[in-house]
C-alpha positions as CSV (number, residue, x, y, z in Angstrom):
1,M,-16.0,11.6,-4.8
2,D,-15.6,7.4,-3.5
3,V,-13.4,5.8,-5.9
4,I,-12.7,1.6,-6.0
5,R,-9.8,0.4,-7.7
6,E,-9.6,-3.5,-8.1
7,I,-7.6,-5.9,-10.1
8,V,-9.8,-8.7,-10.4
9,K,-10.0,-12.4,-12.0
10,V,-12.3,-12.8,-15.1
11,K,-14.0,-16.1,-15.2
12,D,-16.3,-17.7,-17.5
13,H,-16.5,-14.0,-19.1
14,R,-17.8,-12.7,-16.0
15,I,-16.0,-10.2,-12.9
16,V,-17.6,-10.0,-9.5
17,I,-17.4,-6.4,-7.5
18,D,-18.4,-6.5,-3.9
19,L,-19.5,-3.0,-3.1
20,P,-18.7,-1.6,0.7
21,E,-22.0,-1.2,2.4
22,N,-21.0,2.5,3.1
23,L,-21.1,3.4,-0.8
24,E,-24.5,4.7,-1.3
25,F,-25.1,5.6,-5.2
26,D,-27.8,4.6,-7.7
27,K,-25.4,4.9,-10.7
28,A,-21.4,3.8,-11.0
29,E,-19.2,3.9,-13.9
30,V,-17.2,0.7,-14.8
31,I,-14.1,0.6,-17.1
32,I,-12.8,-2.7,-17.9
33,Q,-9.4,-2.5,-18.9
34,P,-7.2,-5.9,-19.7
35,L,-4.2,-5.8,-17.6
36,E,-1.3,-6.8,-19.3
37,N,1.5,-6.4,-16.6
38,S,1.3,-9.9,-14.8
39,S,3.6,-8.2,-11.9
40,S,0.3,-6.8,-10.8
41,D,-0.5,-9.7,-9.0
42,F,1.9,-8.6,-6.7
43,D,0.6,-8.4,-3.3
44,M,2.0,-5.3,-1.1
45,R,0.6,-6.1,2.2
46,A,1.7,-9.6,1.9
47,F,5.2,-8.3,0.5
48,L,5.5,-6.0,3.8
49,L,3.8,-8.1,6.3
50,K,7.1,-10.8,5.2
51,G,9.7,-7.7,5.9
52,P,12.0,-7.7,9.0
53,V,10.6,-6.1,12.0
54,L,12.7,-3.7,14.3
55,S,12.9,-4.6,17.8
56,G,12.3,-1.8,20.4
57,A,16.0,-1.6,20.9
58,E,16.5,-1.2,16.9
59,I,13.9,1.4,17.1
60,K,15.5,3.1,20.0
61,S,18.8,3.1,18.2
62,I,17.5,5.0,15.2
63,K,15.8,7.3,17.1
64,D,19.1,8.1,19.1
65,V,21.0,8.4,15.6
66,R,18.3,10.8,14.3
67,K,18.7,13.3,17.3
68,D,22.4,13.0,17.2
69,F,22.0,14.1,13.7
70,K,20.1,16.9,14.4
71,E,22.3,18.0,17.1
72,W,25.5,17.9,14.6
73,N,26.7,21.9,13.9
74,L,29.4,22.1,10.9
75,N,31.2,24.7,12.6
76,K,32.7,22.3,15.0
77,F,34.3,20.4,12.2
């Protein structure tokens, strides 16, 4: 079952939802629920894109440390 969930703005008591062309059906159920929490305007994609970016050297360092951890043996301590 294909499901689309969107948070849309109401303008002049109307909501417009554009459906992807690959969705083919004759009927759909629409449930309208007021959005009470303004934090829902939070854009996760934009937040993640603004985040720090690791360099190749930093990624290699993380992988090296992970490899070292996997090789640890508690009996050595």
